[in-house]
KESE-693766 format. One record per residue (C-alpha): residue number from 0; residue in three letters; chain; x, y, z. Coordinates in pm, whole numbers. Layout:
BEGIN
     k     r   c       xx       yy       zz
   NUM   ALA   A        X        Y        Z
...
***
This chain:
BEGIN
     k     r   c       xx       yy       zz
     0   MET   A     -580     -404    -1669
     1   SER   A     -893     -246    -1517
     2   LEU   A    -1189     -389    -1328
     3   PRO   A    -1509     -456    -1525
     4   ARG   A    -1754     -171    -1491
     5   LYS   A    -2118     -110    -1566
     6   ARG   A    -2202      237    -1690
     7   GLU   A    -2492      372    -1484
     8   GLY   A    -2272      558    -1236
     9   SER   A    -2108      899    -1257
    10   THR   A    -1757     1036    -1252
    11   GLU   A    -1855     1262     -961
    12   SER   A    -1929      957     -747
    13   VAL   A    -1588      795     -795
    14   ILE   A    -1411     1126     -736
    15   TRP   A    -1598     1186     -410
    16   ALA   A    -1538      828     -305
    17   ALA   A    -1164      870     -363
    18   ILE   A    -1163     1196     -167
    19   THR   A    -1349     1030      121
    20   PHE   A    -1119      727      118
    21   CYS   A     -806      944      133
    22   GLY   A     -957     1199      369
    23   LEU   A    -1060      944      631
    24   HIS   A     -713      789      631
    25   LEU   A     -538     1121      669
    26   LEU   A     -786     1278      910
    27   LEU   A     -819      985     1148
    28   SER   A     -446      918     1156
    29   ALA   A     -365     1278     1253
    30   THR   A     -218     1268     1602
    31   PRO   A     -428     1543     1774
    32   LEU   A     -762     1411     1648
    33   ARG   A     -660     1051     1704
    34   ARG   A     -569     1126     2066
    35   ARG   A     -906     1292     2129
    36   LEU   A    -1097     1003     1975
    37   VAL   A     -894      741     2163
    38   ALA   A     -960      929     2490
    39   LEU   A    -1331      932     2408
    40   LEU   A    -1371      580     2269
    41   SER   A    -1067      389     2406
    42   GLU   A     -801      242     2177
    43   SER   A    -1007      -65     2087
    44   GLY   A    -1318      145     2025
    45   PHE   A    -1125      382     1801
    46   GLN   A     -968       95     1604
    47   GLY   A    -1307      -67     1556
    48   GLY   A    -1470      253     1437
    49   TYR   A    -1174      339     1218
    50   SER   A    -1183       -2     1052
    51   LEU   A    -1556       24      980
    52   LEU   A    -1519      369      826
    53   ILE   A    -1228      261      608
    54   LEU   A    -1415      -51      495
    55   PHE   A    -1715      165      407
    56   ALA   A    -1497      409      212
    57   MET   A    -1317      127       30
    58   GLY   A    -1648      -38      -56
    59   TRP   A    -1786      289     -187
    60   LEU   A    -1473      351     -394
    61   THR   A    -1484        0     -542
    62   TRP   A    -1855       27     -623
    63   ALA   A    -1810      373     -774
    64   TYR   A    -1521      249     -984
    65   ARG   A    -1721      -44    -1118
    66   THR   A    -2023      171    -1207
    67   THR   A    -1848      476    -1349
    68   PRO   A    -1864      517    -1728
    69   PHE   A    -1534      504    -1913
    70   VAL   A    -1414      863    -1953
    71   ALA   A    -1065      890    -2098
    72   VAL   A     -831     1156    -1962
    73   TRP   A     -537     1036    -2165
    74   THR   A     -455      734    -2380
    75   PRO   A     -161      537    -2238
    76   PRO   A       91      416    -2500
    77   HIS   A       78       43    -2570
    78   TRP   A      410      -19    -2394
    79   THR   A      256       83    -2061
    80   ARG   A       59     -244    -2060
    81   TYR   A      388     -421    -1987
    82   VAL   A      445     -215    -1671
    83   PRO   A      205     -415    -1448
    84   LEU   A      353     -741    -1576
    85   LEU   A      700     -625    -1473
    86   LEU   A      614     -454    -1144
    87   MET   A      352     -689    -1000
    88   PRO   A      601     -964     -903
    89   ILE   A      799     -704     -706
    90   SER   A      480     -565     -554
    91   LEU   A      365     -913     -449
    92   PHE   A      707     -989     -302
    93   PHE   A      685     -676      -87
    94   PHE   A      333     -777       18
    95   VAL   A      439    -1130      112
    96   CYS   A      746    -1013      302
    97   GLY   A      571     -717      459
    98   PHE   A      279     -913      599
    99   SER   A      495    -1203      719
   100   THR   A      773    -1005      889
   101   LYS   A      744     -848     1234
   102   ASN   A      799     -476     1192
   103   PRO   A      822     -195     1453
   104   ALA   A      685       40     1186
   105   ALA   A      361     -159     1161
   106   ALA   A       54      -90     1372
   107   GLY   A       53     -271     1705
   108   GLN   A      417     -380     1688
   109   LEU   A      596      -90     1856
   110   GLN   A      711     -326     2131
   111   LEU   A      960     -473     1883
   112   LEU   A     1154     -148     1869
   113   GLY   A     1504     -192     2009
   114   THR   A     1491     -573     2023
   115   PRO   A     1779     -772     1865
   116   ASP   A     1562     -889     1575
   117   SER   A     1388     -558     1509
   118   VAL   A     1573     -514     1177
   119   ARG   A     1589     -831      973
   120   GLY   A     1477     -976      641
   121   ILE   A     1290     -735      417
   122   LEU   A     1334     -455      675
   123   ARG   A     1698     -436      571
   124   VAL   A     1567     -337      228
   125   THR   A     1292      -99      343
   126   ARG   A     1106      -38      668
   127   HIS   A      777        0      475
   128   PRO   A      751     -317      261
   129   GLY   A      370     -339      270
   130   LEU   A      324       21      162
   131   TRP   A      576      -32     -118
   132   GLY   A      359     -324     -231
   133   PHE   A       58      -91     -254
   134   LEU   A      265      182     -417
   135   LEU   A      397      -45     -693
   136   TRP   A       61     -214     -749
   137   SER   A     -133      110     -782
   138   GLY   A      143      288     -972
   139   ALA   A      171        8    -1227
   140   HIS   A     -203        7    -1295
   141   LEU   A     -222      385    -1292
   142   THR   A       41      392    -1567
   143   ALA   A     -158      153    -1786
   144   ASN   A     -502      312    -1737
   145   GLY   A     -586      670    -1828
   146   ASP   A     -959      696    -1750
   147   VAL   A    -1117      899    -1471
   148   ALA   A    -1222      601    -1258
   149   SER   A     -880      434    -1275
   150   ILE   A     -704      758    -1189
   151   ALA   A     -935      803     -889
   152   LEU   A     -896      445     -763
   153   PHE   A     -529      378     -827
   154   GLY   A     -426      739     -773
   155   SER   A     -583      750     -427
   156   ILE   A     -413      426     -320
   157   PHE   A      -80      544     -466
   158   SER   A     -108      875     -280
   159   LEU   A     -198      709       50
   160   ALA   A       89      463       23
   161   LEU   A      337      744      -40
   162   LEU   A      197      978      224
   163   GLY   A      162      686      465
   164   MET   A      538      629      470
   165   LEU   A      604      994      543
   166   HIS   A      330     1012      805
   167   ILE   A      438      698      989
   168   ASP   A      799      816     1004
   169   HIS   A      696     1161     1127
   170   ARG   A      450     1034     1388
   171   ARG   A      682      764     1520
   172   ALA   A      966     1015     1547
   173   GLN   A      745     1247     1754
   174   LEU   A      616      973     1982
   175   LEU   A      922      753     2023
   176   GLY   A     1222      981     1983
   177   GLU   A     1566      821     2005
   178   PRO   A     1463      452     1973
   179   TRP   A     1284      531     1647
   180   GLN   A     1580      735     1522
   181   GLN   A     1807      438     1585
   182   PHE   A     1568      213     1394
   183   CYS   A     1562      460     1104
   184   ALA   A     1942      477     1106
   185   GLN   A     1954      103     1029
   186   THR   A     1673      106      773
   187   SER   A     1550      322      488
   188   ARG   A     1226      444      341
   189   VAL   A     1351      393      -16
   190   PRO   A     1432       27      -94
   191   PHE   A     1803      -62      -70
   192   ALA   A     1906      293       30
   193   ALA   A     2035      187      374
   194   ILE   A     2228     -101      215
   195   LEU   A     2382      118      -55
   196   LEU   A     2479      378      207
   197   GLY   A     2650      113      421
   198   ARG   A     2403      136      711
   199   ASN   A     2290     -223      665
   200   GLU   A     2359     -535      461
   201   LEU   A     2146     -769      255
   202   ARG   A     2094    -1112      412
   203   LEU   A     1890    -1331      179
   204   SER   A     1889    -1614      432
   205   GLU   A     1660    -1404      655
   206   VAL   A     1409    -1371      372
   207   GLY   A     1408    -1744      320
   208   LEU   A     1306    -1948       18
   209   TRP   A      935    -1980       90
   210   ARG   A      860    -1611       42
   211   PRO   A      992    -1593     -319
   212   LEU   A      818    -1923     -394
   213   LEU   A      487    -1796     -255
   214   THR   A      532    -1476     -459
   215   ILE   A      575    -1680     -779
   216   ILE   A      269    -1892     -699
   217   LEU   A       57    -1583     -633
   218   TYR   A      181    -1411     -949
   219   VAL   A      109    -1710    -1171
   220   GLY   A     -230    -1752    -1005
   221   ILE   A     -320    -1388    -1063
   222   LEU   A     -212    -1404    -1428
   223   HIS   A     -430    -1708    -1492
   224   SER   A     -733    -1585    -1296
   225   HIS   A     -717    -1214    -1385
   226   ILE   A     -954    -1230    -1680
   227   TRP   A    -1197    -1448    -1481
   228   LEU   A    -1188    -1239    -1162
   229   ILE   A    -1140     -894    -1312
   230   GLY   A    -1278     -938    -1661
   231   VAL   A     -973     -806    -1844
   232   SER   A     -667     -993    -1972
   233   PRO   A     -343     -892    -1798
   234   TYR   A     -148     -952    -2118
   235   PRO   A      -68     -668    -2363
***
């Protein structure tokens, strides 16, 4: 379930890479600092610089993961190898829906807030589908891998996905006020919470048939190519 790794690196490198990856996300998304940088660089300049820094941090983290020697922190029970097999279809479904559905909670789509179609499809289930995709993907692999490098890689992505939901909700509430509160009243951070509480209803027709079909295709493709791309069989 883990990426193939050479062994000439160090555990310190992957830990610092994970800290940098998380730190840049949290630091540069903080409202006071972000406002100062946008005023200095313009919105497009800030977004460009932010993207480059995050790509650098992600590249460093991936490289450090691949080159870090295997150092076990704990030995996951054999049953944990089934967790990615069970959770990855759900994770991929959230990814597919999240990246193909217009969402006022996503970057650059605030103009959708308050429009008639601002809450539809997967947003009736959760207003953070993409982040739930990352959360389930990283959490599933974190469960099945107990070495230092895996904990650093998957743990950092898991933490950012979780904190990202909280941060987006807090920042949007501060900036947008009542319109955002109305959007939150119709949606939920936790999947299906708004539906179970009677604040919304599930409409499968809005999700469509092509999204589940694409999810199945991606899942089957990943299962068959995992050992070739990653170097490890996804099967227990």
